[in-house]
C-alpha positions as CSV (number, residue, x, y, z in Angstrom):
1,M,103.8,92.0,30.0
2,H,102.3,88.5,29.6
3,I,104.7,85.7,28.5
4,Q,102.7,84.9,25.4
5,T,102.9,88.5,24.3
6,K,106.7,88.5,24.8
7,I,107.0,85.3,22.8
8,E,104.9,86.7,19.9
9,K,107.1,89.9,19.9
10,Q,110.3,87.9,19.8
11,L,109.0,85.6,17.0
12,E,108.0,88.7,15.0
13,R,111.5,90.1,15.5
14,Y,113.0,86.8,14.3
15,R,110.7,86.6,11.3
16,E,111.7,90.2,10.3
17,W,115.4,89.3,10.7
18,A,115.1,86.0,8.9
19,A,113.4,87.6,5.9
20,V,116.6,89.6,5.1
21,H,119.2,86.9,6.0
22,T,120.1,83.7,4.3
23,F,121.4,80.7,6.2
24,A,121.6,77.0,5.4
25,R,121.6,75.5,8.9
26,C,120.9,76.4,12.6
27,R,122.9,75.6,15.7
28,L,121.3,76.0,19.1
29,V,123.8,76.8,21.9
30,H,122.6,76.7,25.5
31,Y,124.1,78.4,28.6
32,C,123.5,78.1,32.3
33,G,124.9,81.3,33.7
34,F,128.3,81.8,31.9
35,E,128.8,78.1,31.5
36,F,128.3,76.3,28.1
37,C,125.8,73.5,28.7
38,G,125.5,72.0,25.2
39,A,124.6,72.5,21.6
40,A,122.5,70.8,18.9
41,D,121.6,71.2,15.3
42,V,118.0,72.4,14.7
43,A,116.0,71.9,11.6
44,L,115.3,75.3,10.0
45,K,111.5,74.6,10.2
46,G,112.0,74.0,14.0
47,V,113.6,77.4,14.8
48,E,110.3,79.2,15.7
49,P,109.1,76.3,18.0
50,E,112.5,76.4,19.7
51,I,112.3,80.1,20.3
52,G,108.8,79.9,21.7
53,G,109.5,76.8,23.8
54,Y,112.5,78.1,25.5
55,M,110.9,81.5,26.2
56,S,107.9,79.8,27.7
57,E,110.3,78.2,30.2
58,G,111.5,81.7,31.2
59,L,114.8,81.6,29.2
60,Q,116.1,84.3,27.0
61,V,116.7,83.7,23.3
62,D,118.8,85.7,20.7
63,W,120.4,84.9,17.4
64,T,123.0,86.0,14.9
65,L,124.5,84.7,11.6
66,E,128.0,83.4,11.3
67,N,129.4,81.5,8.3
68,N,126.0,80.9,6.8
69,C,124.8,79.3,10.0
70,L,122.0,80.7,12.2
71,F,123.2,80.6,15.9
72,L,120.4,80.6,18.4
73,V,121.6,81.2,21.9
74,I,119.6,80.3,25.0
75,W,120.4,81.6,28.4
76,E,119.0,82.7,31.8
77,S,118.3,86.3,32.1
78,W,121.2,88.7,33.0
79,N,122.4,92.1,32.1
80,L,125.7,91.3,30.4
81,P,126.1,91.2,26.6
82,I,126.3,87.8,24.8
83,E,129.9,86.9,23.9
84,W,129.2,85.7,20.4
85,N,132.7,84.5,19.8
86,C,132.2,82.1,22.7
87,V,128.8,81.0,21.3
88,F,130.4,80.3,17.9
89,E,133.1,78.2,19.6
90,E,130.6,76.5,21.9
91,R,132.5,77.3,25.1
92,D,132.1,79.1,28.4
93,F,131.8,82.9,28.4
94,E,134.9,84.8,29.3
95,S,133.4,87.5,31.4
96,D,134.6,87.7,35.0
97,W,131.4,87.6,36.8
98,S,129.4,85.3,39.1
99,W,125.9,84.8,40.5
100,P,125.2,86.8,43.6
101,D,125.9,84.9,46.8
102,I,122.6,84.2,48.5
103,A,124.4,84.4,51.9
104,E,125.2,88.1,51.1
105,Q,121.6,89.0,50.4
106,P,119.8,91.0,53.0
107,T,117.1,89.2,54.9
């Protein structure tokens, strides 16, 4: 699937979700692997551009609502579930996993 198509599908998913949820602010939380990289407030009118921008860079984006705050989480693709409690506290994920060791990959 073309990246622009993926972005449009994700934005449509966000719009449908946002239409039935109320939130007063947005917090973007960024991860590199399981490590917390940083967080920033995002203006509500800037949520869709953030989603599209990060996805165009090949990152994954998801969201949820906690205490009247929209949390956008940005991460590299992997198959483990998002640890939302860590996102809310802006800290490293707790899962015991690591990136595959390149030296262990078959050549």
